[in-house]
PDB file of N, CA, C and O in Angstrom:
ATOM      1  N   MET A   1      -0.634   7.112  -7.997  1.00  0.00           N
ATOM      2  CA  MET A   1      -1.415   5.844  -7.783  1.00  0.00           C
ATOM      3  C   MET A   1      -1.270   5.641  -9.112  1.00  0.00           C
ATOM      4  O   MET A   1      -1.244   6.493 -10.000  1.00  0.00           O
ATOM      5  N   GLY A   2      -1.186   4.589  -9.190  1.00  0.00           N
ATOM      6  CA  GLY A   2      -1.435   3.208 -10.118  1.00  0.00           C
ATOM      7  C   GLY A   2      -2.171   3.995 -11.103  1.00  0.00           C
ATOM      8  O   GLY A   2      -2.985   4.831 -10.710  1.00  0.00           O
ATOM      9  N   SER A   3      -1.878   3.731 -12.838  1.00  0.00           N
ATOM     10  CA  SER A   3      -2.516   3.881 -14.052  1.00  0.00           C
ATOM     11  C   SER A   3      -3.974   3.207 -13.970  1.00  0.00           C
ATOM     12  O   SER A   3      -5.007   3.864 -13.841  1.00  0.00           O
ATOM     13  N   LYS A   4      -3.929   2.128 -14.042  1.00  0.00           N
ATOM     14  CA  LYS A   4      -5.335   1.775 -13.908  1.00  0.00           C
ATOM     15  C   LYS A   4      -6.015   1.923 -12.725  1.00  0.00           C
ATOM     16  O   LYS A   4      -7.193   1.567 -12.699  1.00  0.00           O
ATOM     17  N   CYS A   5      -5.432   2.442 -11.607  1.00  0.00           N
ATOM     18  CA  CYS A   5      -6.481   2.736 -10.039  1.00  0.00           C
ATOM     19  C   CYS A   5      -6.806   4.049 -10.536  1.00  0.00           C
ATOM     20  O   CYS A   5      -8.023   4.020 -10.718  1.00  0.00           O
ATOM     21  N   LYS A   6      -6.253   5.469 -10.930  1.00  0.00           N
ATOM     22  CA  LYS A   6      -6.036   6.521 -11.185  1.00  0.00           C
ATOM     23  C   LYS A   6      -7.516   6.430 -12.341  1.00  0.00           C
ATOM     24  O   LYS A   6      -8.586   7.024 -12.201  1.00  0.00           O
ATOM     25  N   ALA A   7      -7.165   5.617 -13.304  1.00  0.00           N
ATOM     26  CA  ALA A   7      -8.266   5.890 -14.956  1.00  0.00           C
ATOM     27  C   ALA A   7      -9.481   4.981 -13.686  1.00  0.00           C
ATOM     28  O   ALA A   7     -10.417   5.066 -14.481  1.00  0.00           O
ATOM     29  N   ALA A   8      -9.894   4.516 -12.905  1.00  0.00           N
ATOM     30  CA  ALA A   8     -11.036   4.422 -12.545  1.00  0.00           C
ATOM     31  C   ALA A   8     -11.216   4.787 -11.067  1.00  0.00           C
ATOM     32  O   ALA A   8     -11.701   4.191 -10.105  1.00  0.00           O
ATOM     33  N   ASP A   9     -10.692   5.889 -11.227  1.00  0.00           N
ATOM     34  CA  ASP A   9     -10.772   7.140  -9.939  1.00  0.00           C
ATOM     35  C   ASP A   9     -10.395   6.037  -8.565  1.00  0.00           C
ATOM     36  O   ASP A   9     -11.061   6.228  -7.547  1.00  0.00           O
ATOM     37  N   GLY A  10      -9.780   5.374  -8.551  1.00  0.00           N
ATOM     38  CA  GLY A  10      -9.747   4.551  -7.038  1.00  0.00           C
ATOM     39  C   GLY A  10     -10.504   3.698  -6.700  1.00  0.00           C
ATOM     40  O   GLY A  10     -10.498   3.124  -5.611  1.00  0.00           O
ATOM     41  N   ASN A  11     -11.722   3.410  -8.186  1.00  0.00           N
ATOM     42  CA  ASN A  11     -12.941   2.450  -7.863  1.00  0.00           C
ATOM     43  C   ASN A  11     -12.655   1.129  -8.200  1.00  0.00           C
ATOM     44  O   ASN A  11     -12.412   0.880  -9.381  1.00  0.00           O
ATOM     45  N   VAL A  12     -12.637   0.081  -7.222  1.00  0.00           N
ATOM     46  CA  VAL A  12     -12.382  -1.323  -7.381  1.00  0.00           C
ATOM     47  C   VAL A  12     -13.618  -2.048  -6.436  1.00  0.00           C
ATOM     48  O   VAL A  12     -14.365  -1.673  -5.532  1.00  0.00           O
ATOM     49  N   THR A  13     -13.356  -3.404  -7.251  1.00  0.00           N
ATOM     50  CA  THR A  13     -14.192  -4.395  -6.166  1.00  0.00           C
ATOM     51  C   THR A  13     -13.067  -5.307  -6.330  1.00  0.00           C
ATOM     52  O   THR A  13     -12.373  -5.555  -7.317  1.00  0.00           O
ATOM     53  N   LEU A  14     -13.040  -5.878  -4.779  1.00  0.00           N
ATOM     54  CA  LEU A  14     -12.147  -6.539  -3.942  1.00  0.00           C
ATOM     55  C   LEU A  14     -12.735  -8.012  -3.783  1.00  0.00           C
ATOM     56  O   LEU A  14     -13.428  -8.231  -2.790  1.00  0.00           O
ATOM     57  N   HIS A  15     -12.465  -9.200  -4.849  1.00  0.00           N
ATOM     58  CA  HIS A  15     -12.986 -10.245  -4.640  1.00  0.00           C
ATOM     59  C   HIS A  15     -12.407 -11.658  -3.529  1.00  0.00           C
ATOM     60  O   HIS A  15     -11.537 -12.441  -3.913  1.00  0.00           O
ATOM     61  N   HIS A  16     -13.010 -11.754  -2.284  1.00  0.00           N
ATOM     62  CA  HIS A  16     -12.177 -12.652  -1.601  1.00  0.00           C
ATOM     63  C   HIS A  16     -13.429 -13.352  -1.414  1.00  0.00           C
ATOM     64  O   HIS A  16     -14.075 -12.509  -0.791  1.00  0.00           O
ATOM     65  N   GLY A  17     -14.179 -14.350  -1.556  1.00  0.00           N
ATOM     66  CA  GLY A  17     -15.015 -15.093  -1.010  1.00  0.00           C
ATOM     67  C   GLY A  17     -16.601 -14.292  -1.305  1.00  0.00           C
ATOM     68  O   GLY A  17     -17.631 -14.962  -1.383  1.00  0.00           O
ATOM     69  N   ARG A  18     -16.596 -13.218  -1.406  1.00  0.00           N
ATOM     70  CA  ARG A  18     -17.457 -12.218  -1.990  1.00  0.00           C
ATOM     71  C   ARG A  18     -17.218 -10.727  -2.647  1.00  0.00           C
ATOM     72  O   ARG A  18     -16.092 -10.250  -2.786  1.00  0.00           O
ATOM     73  N   HIS A  19     -18.146 -10.214  -2.941  1.00  0.00           N
ATOM     74  CA  HIS A  19     -17.419  -8.786  -3.532  1.00  0.00           C
ATOM     75  C   HIS A  19     -17.714  -7.896  -2.572  1.00  0.00           C
ATOM     76  O   HIS A  19     -18.724  -8.086  -1.896  1.00  0.00           O
ATOM     77  N   LYS A  20     -16.834  -6.692  -2.324  1.00  0.00           N
ATOM     78  CA  LYS A  20     -16.835  -5.933  -1.939  1.00  0.00           C
ATOM     79  C   LYS A  20     -16.297  -4.157  -2.542  1.00  0.00           C
ATOM     80  O   LYS A  20     -15.243  -3.956  -3.144  1.00  0.00           O
ATOM     81  N   GLU A  21     -17.147  -3.251  -2.245  1.00  0.00           N
ATOM     82  CA  GLU A  21     -16.919  -2.431  -3.419  1.00  0.00           C
ATOM     83  C   GLU A  21     -16.022  -1.738  -2.515  1.00  0.00           C
ATOM     84  O   GLU A  21     -16.242  -1.953  -1.323  1.00  0.00           O
ATOM     85  N   VAL A  22     -14.822  -0.759  -2.865  1.00  0.00           N
ATOM     86  CA  VAL A  22     -13.736  -0.080  -1.847  1.00  0.00           C
ATOM     87  C   VAL A  22     -13.287   1.022  -2.796  1.00  0.00           C
ATOM     88  O   VAL A  22     -13.336   0.850  -4.014  1.00  0.00           O
ATOM     89  N   GLN A  23     -12.858   2.133  -2.257  1.00  0.00           N
ATOM     90  CA  GLN A  23     -12.167   2.968  -2.816  1.00  0.00           C
ATOM     91  C   GLN A  23     -10.550   2.453  -2.027  1.00  0.00           C
ATOM     92  O   GLN A  23     -10.207   1.994  -0.937  1.00  0.00           O
ATOM     93  N   LEU A  24      -9.805   2.899  -3.464  1.00  0.00           N
ATOM     94  CA  LEU A  24      -8.245   2.816  -3.139  1.00  0.00           C
ATOM     95  C   LEU A  24      -8.048   4.108  -2.964  1.00  0.00           C
ATOM     96  O   LEU A  24      -8.432   4.939  -3.787  1.00  0.00           O
ATOM     97  N   GLU A  25      -7.227   4.507  -1.513  1.00  0.00           N
ATOM     98  CA  GLU A  25      -6.628   6.135  -1.596  1.00  0.00           C
ATOM     99  C   GLU A  25      -4.969   6.300  -1.336  1.00  0.00           C
ATOM    100  O   GLU A  25      -4.169   5.837  -0.523  1.00  0.00           O
ATOM    101  N   GLU A  26      -4.931   6.831  -2.000  1.00  0.00           N
ATOM    102  CA  GLU A  26      -2.737   6.443  -2.194  1.00  0.00           C
ATOM    103  C   GLU A  26      -2.083   7.270  -1.145  1.00  0.00           C
ATOM    104  O   GLU A  26      -2.003   8.497  -1.104  1.00  0.00           O
ATOM    105  N   VAL A  27      -1.729   6.582  -0.489  1.00  0.00           N
ATOM    106  CA  VAL A  27      -1.060   7.331   0.999  1.00  0.00           C
ATOM    107  C   VAL A  27       0.259   8.151   0.483  1.00  0.00           C
ATOM    108  O   VAL A  27       1.145   7.503  -0.073  1.00  0.00           O
ATOM    109  N   ALA A  28       0.388   9.370   0.632  1.00  0.00           N
ATOM    110  CA  ALA A  28       1.738   9.567   0.751  1.00  0.00           C
ATOM    111  C   ALA A  28       2.675   9.502   0.873  1.00  0.00           C
ATOM    112  O   ALA A  28       2.851   9.698   2.075  1.00  0.00           O
ATOM    113  N   ALA A  29       3.811   9.296   0.297  1.00  0.00           N
ATOM    114  CA  ALA A  29       5.524   9.051   0.320  1.00  0.00           C
ATOM    115  C   ALA A  29       5.759   9.052   1.955  1.00  0.00           C
ATOM    116  O   ALA A  29       5.858   8.154   2.791  1.00  0.00           O
ATOM    117  N   ASP A  30       5.806  10.662   2.012  1.00  0.00           N
ATOM    118  CA  ASP A  30       5.962  10.445   3.683  1.00  0.00           C
ATOM    119  C   ASP A  30       5.105   9.685   4.783  1.00  0.00           C
ATOM    120  O   ASP A  30       5.179  10.090   5.943  1.00  0.00           O
ATOM    121  N   GLN A  31       4.548   8.938   4.568  1.00  0.00           N
ATOM    122  CA  GLN A  31       3.566   8.184   6.060  1.00  0.00           C
ATOM    123  C   GLN A  31       3.768   6.787   4.828  1.00  0.00           C
ATOM    124  O   GLN A  31       2.671   6.237   4.735  1.00  0.00           O
ATOM    125  N   ARG A  32       4.481   6.317   4.199  1.00  0.00           N
ATOM    126  CA  ARG A  32       4.667   4.768   4.113  1.00  0.00           C
ATOM    127  C   ARG A  32       5.403   4.095   4.806  1.00  0.00           C
ATOM    128  O   ARG A  32       4.927   3.024   5.182  1.00  0.00           O
ATOM    129  N   ALA A  33       6.765   4.424   5.227  1.00  0.00           N
ATOM    130  CA  ALA A  33       7.744   3.950   5.409  1.00  0.00           C
ATOM    131  C   ALA A  33       7.499   3.057   6.695  1.00  0.00           C
ATOM    132  O   ALA A  33       8.079   1.988   6.885  1.00  0.00           O
ATOM    133  N   PRO A  34       6.650   3.573   7.481  1.00  0.00           N
ATOM    134  CA  PRO A  34       5.892   2.410   8.774  1.00  0.00           C
ATOM    135  C   PRO A  34       4.910   1.645   8.440  1.00  0.00           C
ATOM    136  O   PRO A  34       4.478   0.946   9.356  1.00  0.00           O
ATOM    137  N   ILE A  35       4.339   1.529   7.284  1.00  0.00           N
ATOM    138  CA  ILE A  35       3.374   0.795   6.236  1.00  0.00           C
ATOM    139  C   ILE A  35       4.098  -0.023   5.696  1.00  0.00           C
ATOM    140  O   ILE A  35       4.069  -1.222   5.971  1.00  0.00           O
ATOM    141  N   LEU A  36       5.185   0.724   4.478  1.00  0.00           N
ATOM    142  CA  LEU A  36       6.385  -0.758   4.566  1.00  0.00           C
ATOM    143  C   LEU A  36       6.525  -1.887   5.370  1.00  0.00           C
ATOM    144  O   LEU A  36       6.230  -3.077   5.267  1.00  0.00           O
ATOM    145  N   LYS A  37       7.152  -1.049   6.345  1.00  0.00           N
ATOM    146  CA  LYS A  37       8.282  -2.440   7.730  1.00  0.00           C
ATOM    147  C   LYS A  37       6.928  -2.772   7.766  1.00  0.00           C
ATOM    148  O   LYS A  37       6.852  -3.659   6.916  1.00  0.00           O
ATOM    149  N   ALA A  38       5.545  -2.564   8.339  1.00  0.00           N
ATOM    150  CA  ALA A  38       5.171  -3.445   8.963  1.00  0.00           C
ATOM    151  C   ALA A  38       4.136  -4.722   7.918  1.00  0.00           C
ATOM    152  O   ALA A  38       3.535  -5.733   8.282  1.00  0.00           O
ATOM    153  N   TYR A  39       4.309  -4.073   6.507  1.00  0.00           N
ATOM    154  CA  TYR A  39       4.142  -5.096   5.652  1.00  0.00           C
ATOM    155  C   TYR A  39       5.025  -5.829   5.658  1.00  0.00           C
ATOM    156  O   TYR A  39       4.678  -6.961   5.995  1.00  0.00           O
ATOM    157  N   LEU A  40       6.435  -5.679   5.352  1.00  0.00           N
ATOM    158  CA  LEU A  40       7.196  -6.634   5.576  1.00  0.00           C
ATOM    159  C   LEU A  40       7.483  -7.628   6.510  1.00  0.00           C
ATOM    160  O   LEU A  40       8.206  -8.585   6.233  1.00  0.00           O
ATOM    161  N   LYS A  41       6.927  -7.451   7.671  1.00  0.00           N
ATOM    162  CA  LYS A  41       6.809  -8.752   8.691  1.00  0.00           C
ATOM    163  C   LYS A  41       5.825  -9.409   8.835  1.00  0.00           C
ATOM    164  O   LYS A  41       5.941 -10.493   9.406  1.00  0.00           O
ATOM    165  N   ARG A  42       4.561  -8.979   8.375  1.00  0.00           N
ATOM    166  CA  ARG A  42       3.575  -9.777   7.926  1.00  0.00           C
ATOM    167  C   ARG A  42       3.590 -10.463   6.382  1.00  0.00           C
ATOM    168  O   ARG A  42       2.845 -11.442   6.361  1.00  0.00           O
ATOM    169  N   ALA A  43       4.028 -10.289   5.516  1.00  0.00           N
ATOM    170  CA  ALA A  43       3.818 -10.642   4.487  1.00  0.00           C
ATOM    171  C   ALA A  43       5.278 -10.928   3.574  1.00  0.00           C
ATOM    172  O   ALA A  43       5.557 -10.334   2.532  1.00  0.00           O
ATOM    173  N   PRO A  44       6.343 -12.260   4.411  1.00  0.00           N
ATOM    174  CA  PRO A  44       7.461 -11.996   4.067  1.00  0.00           C
ATOM    175  C   PRO A  44       7.786 -12.576   3.026  1.00  0.00           C
ATOM    176  O   PRO A  44       8.990 -12.823   2.956  1.00  0.00           O
ATOM    177  N   GLY A  45       7.066 -12.946   2.038  1.00  0.00           N
ATOM    178  CA  GLY A  45       6.346 -13.210   0.387  1.00  0.00           C
ATOM    179  C   GLY A  45       6.929 -12.000  -0.315  1.00  0.00           C
ATOM    180  O   GLY A  45       7.450 -12.212  -1.410  1.00  0.00           O
ATOM    181  N   ALA A  46       6.918 -10.907   0.100  1.00  0.00           N
ATOM    182  CA  ALA A  46       7.203  -9.307  -0.601  1.00  0.00           C
ATOM    183  C   ALA A  46       8.481  -9.139  -0.194  1.00  0.00           C
ATOM    184  O   ALA A  46       8.945  -8.171  -0.796  1.00  0.00           O
ATOM    185  N   ILE A  47       9.341  -9.661   0.606  1.00  0.00           N
ATOM    186  CA  ILE A  47      10.566  -9.621   0.795  1.00  0.00           C
ATOM    187  C   ILE A  47      11.441  -9.223  -0.290  1.00  0.00           C
ATOM    188  O   ILE A  47      12.051  -8.154  -0.262  1.00  0.00           O
ATOM    189  N   PRO A  48      11.540 -10.265  -1.491  1.00  0.00           N
ATOM    190  CA  PRO A  48      12.668 -10.293  -3.169  1.00  0.00           C
ATOM    191  C   PRO A  48      11.771  -8.469  -3.376  1.00  0.00           C
ATOM    192  O   PRO A  48      12.226  -7.489  -3.967  1.00  0.00           O
ATOM    193  N   HIS A  49      10.977  -8.549  -2.938  1.00  0.00           N
ATOM    194  CA  HIS A  49      10.254  -6.834  -4.075  1.00  0.00           C
ATOM    195  C   HIS A  49      10.692  -5.612  -3.614  1.00  0.00           C
ATOM    196  O   HIS A  49      10.535  -4.627  -4.336  1.00  0.00           O
ATOM    197  N   LEU A  50      11.466  -5.456  -2.015  1.00  0.00           N
ATOM    198  CA  LEU A  50      11.960  -4.377  -1.852  1.00  0.00           C
ATOM    199  C   LEU A  50      12.884  -4.646  -1.302  1.00  0.00           C
ATOM    200  O   LEU A  50      12.945  -5.693  -0.656  1.00  0.00           O
ATOM    201  N   PRO A  51      14.157  -3.566  -1.405  1.00  0.00           N
ATOM    202  CA  PRO A  51      15.123  -3.578  -1.359  1.00  0.00           C
ATOM    203  C   PRO A  51      16.236  -3.171   0.042  1.00  0.00           C
ATOM    204  O   PRO A  51      17.226  -2.474   0.266  1.00  0.00           O
ATOM    205  N   ILE A  52      15.259  -4.177   0.791  1.00  0.00           N
ATOM    206  CA  ILE A  52      15.470  -3.431   2.188  1.00  0.00           C
ATOM    207  C   ILE A  52      14.990  -4.581   3.029  1.00  0.00           C
ATOM    208  O   ILE A  52      13.897  -5.022   2.674  1.00  0.00           O
ATOM    209  N   HIS A  53      15.652  -5.274   4.241  1.00  0.00           N
ATOM    210  CA  HIS A  53      15.693  -6.055   5.078  1.00  0.00           C
ATOM    211  C   HIS A  53      14.788  -5.621   6.317  1.00  0.00           C
ATOM    212  O   HIS A  53      14.693  -4.555   6.925  1.00  0.00           O
ATOM    213  N   MET A  54      14.209  -6.760   6.448  1.00  0.00           N
ATOM    214  CA  MET A  54      12.849  -6.249   7.525  1.00  0.00           C
ATOM    215  C   MET A  54      13.067  -5.642   8.499  1.00  0.00           C
ATOM    216  O   MET A  54      12.251  -4.910   9.059  1.00  0.00           O
ATOM    217  N   ASP A  55      14.626  -5.931   8.988  1.00  0.00           N
ATOM    218  CA  ASP A  55      14.054  -5.071  10.479  1.00  0.00           C
ATOM    219  C   ASP A  55      15.467  -4.212  10.417  1.00  0.00           C
ATOM    220  O   ASP A  55      16.338  -4.124  11.283  1.00  0.00           O
ATOM    221  N   ALA A  56      15.394  -3.504   8.881  1.00  0.00           N
ATOM    222  CA  ALA A  56      16.207  -1.926   9.207  1.00  0.00           C
ATOM    223  C   ALA A  56      15.619  -1.144   9.746  1.00  0.00           C
ATOM    224  O   ALA A  56      14.392  -1.238   9.776  1.00  0.00           O
ATOM    225  N   PRO A  57      16.167  -0.269  10.260  1.00  0.00           N
ATOM    226  CA  PRO A  57      15.914   0.870  11.168  1.00  0.00           C
ATOM    227  C   PRO A  57      14.744   1.932   9.957  1.00  0.00           C
ATOM    228  O   PRO A  57      14.982   2.310   8.809  1.00  0.00           O
ATOM    229  N   LEU A  58      13.711   2.108  10.675  1.00  0.00           N
ATOM    230  CA  LEU A  58      12.447   2.729   9.971  1.00  0.00           C
ATOM    231  C   LEU A  58      13.110   4.163   8.781  1.00  0.00           C
ATOM    232  O   LEU A  58      12.609   4.736   7.813  1.00  0.00           O
ATOM    233  N   SER A  59      14.103   4.251   9.320  1.00  0.00           N
ATOM    234  CA  SER A  59      15.260   5.607   8.179  1.00  0.00           C
ATOM    235  C   SER A  59      15.502   5.327   6.962  1.00  0.00           C
ATOM    236  O   SER A  59      15.552   6.105   6.009  1.00  0.00           O
ATOM    237  N   ASP A  60      15.692   3.927   6.986  1.00  0.00           N
ATOM    238  CA  ASP A  60      16.054   3.154   5.901  1.00  0.00           C
ATOM    239  C   ASP A  60      14.459   2.613   5.249  1.00  0.00           C
ATOM    240  O   ASP A  60      14.361   2.079   4.145  1.00  0.00           O
ATOM    241  N   PHE A  61      13.453   2.837   6.035  1.00  0.00           N
ATOM    242  CA  PHE A  61      12.270   2.627   4.975  1.00  0.00           C
ATOM    243  C   PHE A  61      11.840   4.252   4.408  1.00  0.00           C
ATOM    244  O   PHE A  61      11.173   4.365   3.380  1.00  0.00           O
ATOM    245  N   GLU A  62      12.253   5.354   5.117  1.00  0.00           N
ATOM    246  CA  GLU A  62      11.474   6.191   4.308  1.00  0.00           C
ATOM    247  C   GLU A  62      12.756   6.771   3.040  1.00  0.00           C
ATOM    248  O   GLU A  62      12.517   7.517   2.090  1.00  0.00           O
ATOM    249  N   ARG A  63      13.911   6.248   3.350  1.00  0.00           N
ATOM    250  CA  ARG A  63      14.956   6.580   2.044  1.00  0.00           C
ATOM    251  C   ARG A  63      14.201   5.719   0.732  1.00  0.00           C
ATOM    252  O   ARG A  63      14.797   6.318  -0.164  1.00  0.00           O
ATOM    253  N   VAL A  64      13.683   5.148   0.299  1.00  0.00           N
ATOM    254  CA  VAL A  64      13.112   4.289  -0.388  1.00  0.00           C
ATOM    255  C   VAL A  64      11.663   4.406  -0.945  1.00  0.00           C
ATOM    256  O   VAL A  64      11.386   4.248  -2.134  1.00  0.00           O
ATOM    257  N   ALA A  65      10.466   4.797   0.367  1.00  0.00           N
ATOM    258  CA  ALA A  65       9.156   4.749   0.517  1.00  0.00           C
ATOM    259  C   ALA A  65       8.835   5.468  -0.497  1.00  0.00           C
ATOM    260  O   ALA A  65       7.616   5.539  -0.653  1.00  0.00           O
ATOM    261  N   SER A  66       9.612   6.174  -1.442  1.00  0.00           N
ATOM    262  CA  SER A  66       8.221   6.636  -2.734  1.00  0.00           C
ATOM    263  C   SER A  66       8.307   6.511  -3.481  1.00  0.00           C
ATOM    264  O   SER A  66       7.676   7.084  -4.370  1.00  0.00           O
ATOM    265  N   ARG A  67       9.458   5.368  -3.671  1.00  0.00           N
ATOM    266  CA  ARG A  67       9.410   4.312  -4.995  1.00  0.00           C
ATOM    267  C   ARG A  67       8.419   3.252  -4.577  1.00  0.00           C
ATOM    268  O   ARG A  67       8.543   2.329  -5.382  1.00  0.00           O
ATOM    269  N   PHE A  68       7.257   2.894  -3.457  1.00  0.00           N
ATOM    270  CA  PHE A  68       6.981   2.205  -3.673  1.00  0.00           C
ATOM    271  C   PHE A  68       5.327   2.571  -2.910  1.00  0.00           C
ATOM    272  O   PHE A  68       5.182   2.907  -1.735  1.00  0.00           O
ATOM    273  N   PRO A  69       4.220   2.401  -3.911  1.00  0.00           N
ATOM    274  CA  PRO A  69       3.016   2.492  -3.539  1.00  0.00           C
ATOM    275  C   PRO A  69       2.229   2.158  -2.674  1.00  0.00           C
ATOM    276  O   PRO A  69       1.975   0.954  -2.637  1.00  0.00           O
ATOM    277  N   VAL A  70       1.646   2.928  -1.807  1.00  0.00           N
ATOM    278  CA  VAL A  70       0.577   2.294  -0.663  1.00  0.00           C
ATOM    279  C   VAL A  70      -0.627   2.750  -0.970  1.00  0.00           C
ATOM    280  O   VAL A  70      -0.786   3.905  -1.365  1.00  0.00           O
ATOM    281  N   PHE A  71      -1.449   2.037  -0.849  1.00  0.00           N
ATOM    282  CA  PHE A  71      -2.882   2.159  -0.708  1.00  0.00           C
ATOM    283  C   PHE A  71      -3.615   1.990   0.660  1.00  0.00           C
ATOM    284  O   PHE A  71      -3.398   1.247   1.616  1.00  0.00           O
ATOM    285  N   ARG A  72      -4.445   2.829   0.444  1.00  0.00           N
ATOM    286  CA  ARG A  72      -5.510   2.291   1.699  1.00  0.00           C
ATOM    287  C   ARG A  72      -6.723   2.290   1.172  1.00  0.00           C
ATOM    288  O   ARG A  72      -7.281   2.971   0.311  1.00  0.00           O
ATOM    289  N   VAL A  73      -7.093   1.223   1.979  1.00  0.00           N
ATOM    290  CA  VAL A  73      -8.678   0.298   1.343  1.00  0.00           C
ATOM    291  C   VAL A  73      -9.781   0.680   2.456  1.00  0.00           C
ATOM    292  O   VAL A  73      -9.914   0.334   3.629  1.00  0.00           O
ATOM    293  N   VAL A  74     -10.603   1.635   1.515  1.00  0.00           N
ATOM    294  CA  VAL A  74     -11.935   2.416   2.275  1.00  0.00           C
ATOM    295  C   VAL A  74     -13.037   1.804   1.698  1.00  0.00           C
ATOM    296  O   VAL A  74     -12.924   1.288   0.587  1.00  0.00           O
ATOM    297  N   PRO A  75     -13.890   1.794   2.188  1.00  0.00           N
ATOM    298  CA  PRO A  75     -15.467   1.146   2.307  1.00  0.00           C
ATOM    299  C   PRO A  75     -15.703   2.555   1.101  1.00  0.00           C
ATOM    300  O   PRO A  75     -15.225   3.685   1.202  1.00  0.00           O
ATOM    301  N   ARG A  76     -16.877   1.832  -0.356  1.00  0.00           N
ATOM    302  CA  ARG A  76     -17.389   2.543  -1.263  1.00  0.00           C
ATOM    303  C   ARG A  76     -17.922   3.904  -0.673  1.00  0.00           C
ATOM    304  O   ARG A  76     -19.103   3.606  -0.492  1.00  0.00           O
ATOM    305  N   GLY A  77     -17.805   5.059  -0.309  1.00  0.00           N
ATOM    306  CA  GLY A  77     -18.928   6.021  -0.187  1.00  0.00           C
ATOM    307  C   GLY A  77     -18.308   6.353   1.075  1.00  0.00           C
ATOM    308  O   GLY A  77     -19.125   6.549   1.975  1.00  0.00           O
ATOM    309  N   ARG A  78     -17.012   6.479   1.414  1.00  0.00           N
ATOM    310  CA  ARG A  78     -16.135   6.583   3.096  1.00  0.00           C
ATOM    311  C   ARG A  78     -14.777   7.099   2.886  1.00  0.00           C
ATOM    312  O   ARG A  78     -13.846   6.537   2.310  1.00  0.00           O
ATOM    313  N   SER A  79     -14.801   8.081   3.357  1.00  0.00           N
ATOM    314  CA  SER A  79     -13.019   8.784   3.137  1.00  0.00           C
ATOM    315  C   SER A  79     -12.280   8.844   3.996  1.00  0.00           C
ATOM    316  O   SER A  79     -12.810   8.791   5.106  1.00  0.00           O
ATOM    317  N   VAL A  80     -11.125   8.946   3.976  1.00  0.00           N
ATOM    318  CA  VAL A  80     -10.519   8.929   5.258  1.00  0.00           C
ATOM    319  C   VAL A  80      -9.641  10.436   5.359  1.00  0.00           C
ATOM    320  O   VAL A  80      -9.002  10.712   6.374  1.00  0.00           O
TER     321      VAL A  80
END
């Protein structure tokens, strides 16, 4: 988990029109590849930040997944 997130025990407040208290839970490195692949499809502006083409096979994403933190956003008080 990023150092700021760790310092806050994963507790954050999202500000997007209104405030929402949430918990960030780090996704294990071995589960990140499909999330990273889907992220590049939805957010093409992120392409320069990942050293992989968005149409690359999932195995390519698996090779780099441990280098890129991924977090699950969970409403505060609930854990997945």
